[in-house]
C-alpha positions, 0 to 999 in steps of 0.5 A: 508527528510520531510513527505508528507503533507497527509502522517500521515492522509493516514497511520492512515486510513490504520492502522485502516483498517488493525490493527496490520499489517505492510504490506498487500497483493497486492489483499488487496491494489487493493480493497483499491484503487478500481482497479484491481490486475493485473493493480497494479501487471504491474505498475512498480511505485507502492510500492509492494515487492515480497516476496517468489512469493507473492506480499505485499505492506508495509503500510508505502510506500502505505501511501506515495504513496497515499499522 
């Protein structure tokens, strides 16, 4: 499967903003996107995962979503 055209650019940008992290909290993702936490929480297509009652967003999935 081929990467989306701007996937690497988005992943590099996210990695610079969150160095050494594989995932970020949903609130941080909302800040990156400039939207409300609740909006992302309700969005079934947004690439979030619930771990121990807390929503997290893997950077690779977020980069793919943004690309």
